[in-house]
C-alpha positions as CSV (number, residue, x, y, z in Angstrom):
1,X,-17.0,5.6,329.3
2,X,-13.9,7.5,328.3
3,X,-13.8,11.2,327.4
4,X,-12.4,11.9,323.9
5,X,-11.5,15.2,322.5
6,X,-10.4,16.7,319.2
7,X,-8.3,19.8,318.4
8,X,-9.7,21.4,315.3
9,X,-8.4,24.5,313.5
10,X,-11.0,26.2,311.3
11,X,-11.2,29.4,309.2
12,X,-14.2,31.6,308.6
13,X,-16.8,31.2,307.2
14,X,-16.7,27.6,308.5
15,X,-16.4,28.2,312.2
16,X,-20.0,28.9,313.1
17,X,-21.5,26.1,311.0
18,X,-18.9,23.7,312.5
19,X,-19.7,24.8,316.1
20,X,-23.5,24.3,315.3
21,X,-22.9,20.8,313.9
22,X,-20.7,19.7,316.9
23,X,-23.2,21.2,319.4
24,X,-26.1,19.3,317.6
25,X,-24.1,16.1,318.0
26,X,-23.6,16.6,321.8
27,X,-20.0,17.8,321.9
28,X,-18.8,20.1,324.6
29,X,-16.5,22.8,323.2
30,X,-13.8,25.3,324.1
31,X,-13.3,27.9,321.4
32,X,-9.9,29.6,321.3
33,X,-9.2,32.5,318.9
34,X,-5.8,32.6,317.2
35,X,-3.8,35.8,317.2
36,X,-3.7,37.4,313.7
37,X,-1.2,35.6,311.5
38,X,-0.9,34.8,307.9
39,X,-3.4,32.0,308.4
40,X,-6.1,33.4,310.6
41,X,-8.1,30.7,312.3
42,X,-9.9,29.5,315.3
43,X,-9.0,26.5,317.4
44,X,-11.9,24.4,318.7
45,X,-11.4,21.7,321.4
46,X,-14.4,19.4,321.0
47,X,-15.0,16.8,323.7
48,X,-17.5,14.0,324.2
49,X,-17.9,10.9,326.4
50,X,-18.1,8.0,324.0
51,X,-17.8,4.2,323.8
52,X,-15.5,4.5,320.7
53,X,-11.8,3.7,321.0
54,X,-9.3,6.4,320.0
55,X,-9.0,5.2,316.4
56,X,-12.7,5.0,315.9
57,X,-13.2,8.4,317.5
58,X,-10.6,9.9,315.1
59,X,-12.4,8.4,312.2
60,X,-15.7,9.7,313.4
61,X,-14.4,13.3,314.0
62,X,-12.8,13.2,310.6
63,X,-16.1,12.3,309.0
64,X,-17.9,15.0,310.9
65,X,-15.4,17.8,310.0
66,X,-14.8,16.7,306.4
67,X,-17.4,19.1,304.9
68,X,-15.7,22.1,306.6
69,X,-12.4,23.8,305.8
70,X,-10.5,22.5,308.9
71,X,-7.2,21.1,310.0
72,X,-7.7,18.3,312.4
73,X,-4.7,18.5,314.7
74,X,-5.5,15.3,316.5
75,X,-8.1,13.4,318.4
76,X,-8.1,10.9,321.3
77,X,-8.7,10.2,324.9
78,X,-7.9,12.8,327.5
79,X,-6.7,11.6,330.9
80,X,-7.0,14.4,333.5
81,X,-5.2,14.1,336.8
82,X,-6.8,14.8,340.2
83,X,-7.1,18.6,340.7
84,X,-5.2,18.2,344.0
85,X,-2.0,16.9,342.3
86,X,-1.9,19.0,339.1
87,X,-1.8,22.6,338.0
88,X,-4.8,23.7,336.0
89,X,-4.4,22.8,332.3
90,X,-2.1,19.9,332.9
91,X,-3.3,16.7,331.3
92,X,-2.0,13.8,329.2
93,X,-3.5,12.8,325.9
94,X,-3.7,9.3,324.5
95,X,-4.7,8.5,320.9
96,X,-4.0,9.7,317.5
97,X,-2.2,13.0,317.3
98,X,-0.6,14.6,314.3
99,X,2.4,16.9,314.0
């Protein structure tokens, strides 16, 4: 089963309810705070092993995040190389990515 992830940018007061919803649905998350800018926000990387293909996963994560004030930056399959051959944080994404 492939591992899919989504990069989501959210603004308060929606961050905590979104994290609670994603947790309840079995997503693993990495929460990254943005530096203060004109549009303060939090980036959430939500990941899950799923039988969905990249397009269906994108549709599903869109449906899940729709009630929240978010920007979905993209969603799809993450292919991570062997730790022996890659620096930490180096990976390639496949799927539907915006921007």
